[in-house]
C-alpha positions as a Python dict, from the first residue, in 0.01 Angstrom:
ca = {
    (1, 'M'): (0, 0, 0),
    (2, 'E'): (-8, -371, -116),
    (3, 'L'): (-34, -629, 135),
    (4, 'Q'): (307, -772, 34),
    (5, 'E'): (502, -477, 53),
    (6, 'A'): (355, -423, 441),
    (7, 'I'): (425, -781, 507),
    (8, 'L'): (777, -722, 371),
    (9, 'K'): (875, -367, 529),
    (10, 'R'): (685, -361, 866),
    (11, 'R'): (942, -350, 1136),
    (12, 'A'): (914, -328, 1502),
    (13, 'V'): (930, 26, 1590),
    (14, 'R'): (1122, 159, 1945),
    (15, 'R'): (1165, 525, 1896),
    (16, 'F'): (895, 744, 1849),
    (17, 'T'): (780, 1117, 1775),
    (18, 'E'): (581, 1310, 2035),
    (19, 'D'): (289, 1343, 1803),
    (20, 'A'): (-14, 1167, 1930),
    (21, 'V'): (-216, 890, 1746),
    (22, 'T'): (-556, 995, 1746),
    (23, 'N'): (-848, 842, 1884),
    (24, 'E'): (-996, 829, 1518),
    (25, 'E'): (-687, 622, 1386),
    (26, 'L'): (-743, 399, 1697),
    (27, 'E'): (-1075, 341, 1582),
    (28, 'Q'): (-944, 287, 1213),
    (29, 'L'): (-712, -9, 1352),
    (30, 'F'): (-947, -173, 1582),
    (31, 'E'): (-1187, -189, 1297),
    (32, 'A'): (-934, -371, 1093),
    (33, 'V'): (-833, -597, 1369),
    (34, 'R'): (-1172, -696, 1440),
    (35, 'W'): (-1214, -898, 1114),
    (36, 'S'): (-955, -1110, 1220),
    (37, 'P'): (-1055, -1474, 1150),
    (38, 'S'): (-1047, -1663, 1490),
    (39, 'W'): (-1131, -2044, 1646),
    (40, 'S'): (-1505, -2090, 1542),
    (41, 'N'): (-1536, -1707, 1532),
    (42, 'T'): (-1521, -1716, 1895),
    (43, 'Q'): (-1337, -1369, 1864),
    (44, 'V'): (-1178, -1373, 2239),
    (45, 'W'): (-974, -1068, 2203),
    (46, 'E'): (-1006, -749, 2405),
    (47, 'F'): (-786, -434, 2402),
    (48, 'V'): (-720, -207, 2675),
    (49, 'V'): (-562, 109, 2562),
    (50, 'A'): (-376, 289, 2779),
    (51, 'R'): (-365, 691, 2744),
    (52, 'D'): (-322, 800, 3081),
    (53, 'R'): (83, 842, 3146),
    (54, 'E'): (104, 705, 3507),
    (55, 'L'): (-56, 399, 3380),
    (56, 'I'): (171, 376, 3090),
    (57, 'Q'): (474, 396, 3336),
    (58, 'K'): (320, 158, 3555),
    (59, 'L'): (293, -87, 3299),
    (60, 'T'): (629, -85, 3198),
    (61, 'E'): (749, -119, 3523),
    (62, 'T'): (591, -493, 3442),
    (63, 'Y'): (831, -556, 3185),
    (64, 'R'): (1034, -820, 3328),
    (65, 'M'): (1410, -756, 3261),
    (66, 'P'): (1590, -523, 3482),
    (67, 'K'): (1526, -187, 3445),
    (68, 'G'): (1647, -33, 3084),
    (69, 'L'): (1763, -349, 2955),
    (70, 'N'): (1439, -459, 2802),
    (71, 'P'): (1452, -249, 2468),
    (72, 'A'): (1061, -196, 2484),
    (73, 'T'): (1096, 24, 2804),
    (74, 'K'): (1182, 319, 2661),
    (75, 'C'): (989, 341, 2340),
    (76, 'S'): (720, 258, 2561),
    (77, 'Q'): (721, 515, 2792),
    (78, 'A'): (715, 752, 2502),
    (79, 'A'): (458, 543, 2288),
    (80, 'S'): (148, 765, 2223),
    (81, 'A'): (-37, 449, 2390),
    (82, 'L'): (17, 110, 2508),
    (83, 'I'): (-229, -158, 2397),
    (84, 'V'): (-254, -436, 2583),
    (85, 'L'): (-389, -749, 2400),
    (86, 'C'): (-617, -946, 2645),
    (87, 'A'): (-814, -1306, 2573),
    (88, 'K'): (-1115, -1444, 2737),
    (89, 'T'): (-1002, -1797, 2836),
    (90, 'G'): (-1190, -2093, 2820),
    (91, 'V'): (-1368, -2051, 2499),
    (92, 'S'): (-1144, -2077, 2183),
    (93, 'G'): (-1004, -2430, 2156),
    (94, 'C'): (-1265, -2565, 2398),
    (95, 'Y'): (-1592, -2744, 2401),
    (96, 'E'): (-1794, -2714, 2679),
    (97, 'G'): (-1554, -2484, 2851),
    (98, 'K'): (-1283, -2786, 2818),
    (99, 'E'): (-968, -2765, 2605),
    (100, 'S'): (-1028, -2984, 2310),
    (101, 'T'): (-698, -2988, 2114),
    (102, 'K'): (-341, -3126, 2182),
    (103, 'H'): (-231, -2771, 2238),
    (104, 'A'): (-382, -2571, 2549),
    (105, 'N'): (-460, -2215, 2534),
    (106, 'W'): (-571, -2166, 2157),
    (107, 'Y'): (-658, -1812, 2220),
    (108, 'M'): (-279, -1759, 2217),
    (109, 'F'): (-327, -1822, 1824),
    (110, 'D'): (-634, -1602, 1765),
    (111, 'L'): (-443, -1346, 1955),
    (112, 'G'): (-160, -1379, 1697),
    (113, 'I'): (-367, -1308, 1431),
    (114, 'A'): (-504, -1040, 1579),
    (115, 'T'): (-182, -868, 1658),
    (116, 'Q'): (-44, -925, 1305),
    (117, 'T'): (-364, -769, 1158),
    (118, 'L'): (-307, -455, 1403),
    (119, 'C'): (62, -406, 1343),
    (120, 'L'): (56, -448, 972),
    (121, 'K'): (-272, -210, 943),
    (122, 'A'): (-64, 5, 1192),
    (123, 'H'): (203, 1, 912),
    (124, 'E'): (-17, 86, 641),
    (125, 'M'): (-157, 406, 823),
    (126, 'G'): (247, 535, 892),
    (127, 'L'): (224, 423, 1268),
    (128, 'G'): (497, 207, 1414),
    (129, 'T'): (435, -64, 1660),
    (130, 'V'): (647, -334, 1862),
    (131, 'V'): (511, -636, 2027),
    (132, 'V'): (617, -690, 2359),
    (133, 'G'): (599, -1016, 2558),
    (134, 'L'): (809, -1031, 2829),
    (135, 'F'): (651, -880, 3116),
    (136, 'D'): (439, -968, 3426),
    (137, 'H'): (125, -1072, 3297),
    (138, 'D'): (-65, -1131, 3654),
    (139, 'A'): (71, -747, 3765),
    (140, 'C'): (-53, -643, 3403),
    (141, 'N'): (-428, -763, 3459),
    (142, 'R'): (-410, -593, 3821),
    (143, 'L'): (-317, -285, 3669),
    (144, 'V'): (-607, -279, 3378),
    (145, 'E'): (-823, -461, 3614),
    (146, 'L'): (-903, -770, 3392),
    (147, 'P'): (-1180, -971, 3582),
    (148, 'D'): (-1132, -1350, 3621),
    (149, 'G'): (-1148, -1564, 3307),
    (150, 'Y'): (-924, -1289, 3097),
    (151, 'E'): (-554, -1299, 3065),
    (152, 'S'): (-307, -1000, 2921),
    (153, 'V'): (-114, -1209, 2643),
    (154, 'A'): (89, -873, 2488),
    (155, 'I'): (170, -505, 2520),
    (156, 'I'): (185, -342, 2173),
    (157, 'P'): (328, 50, 2193),
    (158, 'I'): (224, 231, 1913),
    (159, 'G'): (316, 590, 1782),
    (160, 'R'): (449, 775, 1500),
    (161, 'P'): (817, 659, 1413),
    (162, 'A'): (1070, 843, 1464),
    (163, 'V'): (1340, 739, 1219),
    (164, 'E'): (1295, 548, 890),
    (165, 'A'): (1265, 150, 907),
    (166, 'K'): (1606, -40, 806),
    (167, 'S'): (1570, -353, 599),
    (168, 'G'): (1500, -640, 815),
    (169, 'P'): (1718, -920, 930),
    (170, 'A'): (1782, -1239, 700),
    (171, 'R'): (1525, -1480, 663),
    (172, 'K'): (1521, -1849, 600),
    (173, 'A'): (1503, -1974, 251),
    (174, 'V'): (1134, -2120, 148),
    (175, 'A'): (1343, -2418, 48),
    (176, 'D'): (1465, -2469, 403),
    (177, 'M'): (1122, -2442, 563),
    (178, 'V'): (884, -2610, 337),
    (179, 'H'): (844, -3009, 302),
    (180, 'L'): (630, -3189, 59),
    (181, 'N'): (449, -3501, 243),
    (182, 'A'): (686, -3582, 510),
    (183, 'F'): (914, -3343, 705),
    (184, 'G'): (1273, -3354, 573),
    (185, 'R'): (1129, -3385, 188),
    (186, 'K'): (1229, -3036, 48),
    (187, 'M'): (966, -2924, -182),
    (188, 'F'): (1163, -2650, -362),
}
Protein backbone atom coordinates (compact mmCIF):
# COMPACT_ATOMS: atom_id res chain seq x y z
CA MET A 1 0.00 0.00 0.00
CA GLU A 2 1.35 3.41 -0.96
CA LEU A 3 1.43 6.17 1.65
CA GLN A 4 -1.03 8.38 -0.25
CA GLU A 5 -3.53 5.51 -0.42
CA ALA A 6 -3.17 4.88 3.32
CA ILE A 7 -3.71 8.57 4.08
CA LEU A 8 -6.81 8.75 1.89
CA LYS A 9 -8.40 5.45 2.96
CA ARG A 10 -7.65 5.15 6.68
CA ARG A 11 -10.77 5.68 8.77
CA ALA A 12 -11.73 5.44 12.41
CA VAL A 13 -12.86 1.86 13.01
CA ARG A 14 -15.47 1.28 15.70
CA ARG A 15 -16.46 -2.33 14.97
CA PHE A 16 -14.04 -5.22 15.36
CA THR A 17 -14.17 -8.96 14.78
CA GLU A 18 -13.33 -11.40 17.57
CA ASP A 19 -10.03 -12.31 15.86
CA ALA A 20 -7.10 -11.24 18.03
CA VAL A 21 -4.28 -8.98 16.96
CA THR A 22 -1.11 -10.95 17.66
CA ASN A 23 1.85 -9.81 19.74
CA GLU A 24 3.96 -10.18 16.60
CA GLU A 25 1.68 -7.74 14.77
CA LEU A 26 1.85 -5.30 17.67
CA GLU A 27 5.64 -5.55 17.67
CA GLN A 28 5.68 -4.80 13.93
CA LEU A 29 3.40 -1.83 14.57
CA PHE A 30 5.60 -0.41 17.34
CA GLU A 31 8.72 -0.97 15.22
CA ALA A 32 7.24 1.56 12.77
CA VAL A 33 6.12 3.92 15.55
CA ARG A 34 9.56 4.11 17.13
CA TRP A 35 10.83 5.83 13.97
CA SER A 36 8.43 8.75 14.41
CA PRO A 37 10.17 12.13 14.75
CA SER A 38 10.14 13.97 18.08
CA TRP A 39 11.47 17.19 19.61
CA SER A 40 15.27 16.91 19.63
CA ASN A 41 14.81 13.13 19.26
CA THR A 42 13.60 12.92 22.87
CA GLN A 43 11.22 10.03 22.07
CA VAL A 44 9.10 10.79 25.14
CA TRP A 45 6.38 8.30 24.19
CA GLU A 46 5.54 5.18 26.15
CA PHE A 47 2.76 2.71 25.33
CA VAL A 48 0.79 0.49 27.67
CA VAL A 49 -0.96 -2.33 25.81
CA ALA A 50 -4.02 -3.49 27.72
CA ARG A 51 -4.96 -7.08 26.88
CA ASP A 52 -6.57 -8.06 30.16
CA ARG A 53 -10.38 -7.93 29.66
CA GLU A 54 -10.98 -6.58 33.18
CA LEU A 55 -8.48 -3.76 32.64
CA ILE A 56 -10.03 -2.98 29.25
CA GLN A 57 -13.44 -2.71 30.93
CA LYS A 58 -12.06 -0.40 33.64
CA LEU A 59 -10.30 1.79 31.08
CA THR A 60 -13.48 2.21 29.06
CA GLU A 61 -15.27 3.21 32.25
CA THR A 62 -12.96 6.27 32.33
CA TYR A 63 -14.51 7.57 29.09
CA ARG A 64 -16.09 10.84 30.18
CA MET A 65 -19.39 10.86 28.35
CA PRO A 66 -22.31 9.11 30.02
CA LYS A 67 -21.97 5.36 29.73
CA GLY A 68 -23.01 4.13 26.31
CA LEU A 69 -22.94 7.55 24.65
CA ASN A 70 -19.22 7.79 23.87
CA PRO A 71 -19.05 6.12 20.43
CA ALA A 72 -15.72 4.57 21.36
CA THR A 73 -17.01 2.68 24.43
CA LYS A 74 -18.51 -0.33 22.67
CA CYS A 75 -15.65 -0.78 20.22
CA SER A 76 -13.09 -0.39 23.00
CA GLN A 77 -14.73 -3.19 24.97
CA ALA A 78 -14.66 -5.40 21.85
CA ALA A 79 -11.12 -4.49 20.77
CA SER A 80 -8.33 -7.03 20.75
CA ALA A 81 -6.31 -4.55 22.83
CA LEU A 82 -6.29 -0.96 23.99
CA ILE A 83 -3.10 1.00 23.49
CA VAL A 84 -2.67 3.75 26.07
CA LEU A 85 -0.38 6.43 24.65
CA CYS A 86 1.65 8.10 27.36
CA ALA A 87 4.39 10.71 27.46
CA LYS A 88 7.22 11.65 29.78
CA THR A 89 6.61 15.27 30.72
CA GLY A 90 9.17 18.05 31.23
CA VAL A 91 11.42 16.88 28.38
CA SER A 92 9.97 17.58 24.96
CA GLY A 93 9.96 21.32 24.26
CA CYS A 94 11.99 21.91 27.40
CA TYR A 95 15.49 22.97 28.28
CA GLU A 96 16.74 22.20 31.77
CA GLY A 97 13.24 20.95 32.66
CA LYS A 98 11.50 24.24 31.76
CA GLU A 99 9.08 24.85 28.88
CA SER A 100 10.98 26.75 26.19
CA THR A 101 8.24 27.55 23.69
CA LYS A 102 5.06 29.62 23.86
CA HIS A 103 3.01 26.45 23.58
CA ALA A 104 3.44 24.22 26.61
CA ASN A 105 3.26 20.45 26.61
CA TRP A 106 5.19 19.92 23.38
CA TYR A 107 4.94 16.19 24.08
CA MET A 108 1.41 16.45 22.67
CA PHE A 109 2.91 17.26 19.26
CA ASP A 110 5.32 14.31 19.52
CA LEU A 111 2.48 11.97 20.54
CA GLY A 112 0.37 13.29 17.66
CA ILE A 113 3.06 12.27 15.18
CA ALA A 114 3.44 8.86 16.84
CA THR A 115 -0.35 8.41 16.81
CA GLN A 116 -0.55 9.14 13.09
CA THR A 117 2.28 6.68 12.42
CA LEU A 118 0.54 4.03 14.53
CA CYS A 119 -2.83 4.48 12.83
CA LEU A 120 -1.40 4.51 9.29
CA LYS A 121 0.79 1.45 9.93
CA ALA A 122 -2.17 -0.40 11.49
CA HIS A 123 -4.25 0.43 8.41
CA GLU A 124 -1.49 -0.82 6.13
CA MET A 125 -1.49 -4.08 8.11
CA GLY A 126 -5.26 -4.49 7.70
CA LEU A 127 -5.99 -3.50 11.30
CA GLY A 128 -8.45 -0.91 12.54
CA THR A 129 -7.97 1.86 15.08
CA VAL A 130 -9.78 4.86 16.50
CA VAL A 131 -8.24 7.58 18.67
CA VAL A 132 -9.99 8.22 21.99
CA GLY A 133 -9.18 11.46 23.77
CA LEU A 134 -12.27 12.03 25.91
CA PHE A 135 -11.52 10.11 29.10
CA ASP A 136 -10.52 10.72 32.71
CA HIS A 137 -6.75 10.90 32.28
CA ASP A 138 -6.00 10.77 36.01
CA ALA A 139 -8.09 7.61 36.48
CA CYS A 140 -6.40 6.07 33.45
CA ASN A 141 -2.96 6.96 34.86
CA ARG A 142 -3.83 5.10 38.06
CA LEU A 143 -5.19 2.06 36.21
CA VAL A 144 -2.03 1.61 34.12
CA GLU A 145 0.18 2.56 37.09
CA LEU A 146 1.92 5.50 35.42
CA PRO A 147 4.73 6.90 37.55
CA ASP A 148 5.02 10.61 38.37
CA GLY A 149 6.32 12.63 35.46
CA TYR A 150 4.20 10.78 32.87
CA GLU A 151 0.77 11.54 31.41
CA SER A 152 -1.70 9.45 29.45
CA VAL A 153 -2.68 11.30 26.28
CA ALA A 154 -4.93 9.01 24.23
CA ILE A 155 -6.30 5.49 24.11
CA ILE A 156 -6.37 3.58 20.83
CA PRO A 157 -8.57 0.50 20.53
CA ILE A 158 -7.08 -1.85 17.95
CA GLY A 159 -8.55 -4.88 16.23
CA ARG A 160 -9.56 -6.42 12.95
CA PRO A 161 -12.24 -4.35 11.22
CA ALA A 162 -15.66 -6.01 11.13
CA VAL A 163 -16.92 -3.86 8.25
CA GLU A 164 -15.49 -2.29 5.12
CA ALA A 165 -14.44 1.34 5.50
CA LYS A 166 -16.75 3.93 4.01
CA SER A 167 -15.54 6.95 2.11
CA GLY A 168 -14.48 9.77 4.34
CA PRO A 169 -16.18 13.06 5.10
CA ALA A 170 -15.63 16.15 2.99
CA ARG A 171 -12.39 18.02 3.54
CA LYS A 172 -11.42 21.65 3.12
CA ALA A 173 -10.05 22.51 -0.29
CA VAL A 174 -6.32 23.18 -0.43
CA ALA A 175 -7.07 26.72 -1.63
CA ASP A 176 -9.07 27.33 1.58
CA MET A 177 -6.24 26.50 3.96
CA VAL A 178 -2.96 27.50 2.31
CA HIS A 179 -1.83 31.12 2.45
CA LEU A 180 1.15 32.75 0.74
CA ASN A 181 3.39 35.02 2.82
CA ALA A 182 0.51 36.23 5.02
CA PHE A 183 -2.78 34.90 6.31
CA GLY A 184 -5.63 35.62 3.91
CA ARG A 185 -3.48 35.72 0.78
CA LYS A 186 -4.49 32.61 -1.08
CA MET A 187 -1.66 30.65 -2.62
CA PHE A 188 -3.79 28.47 -4.91
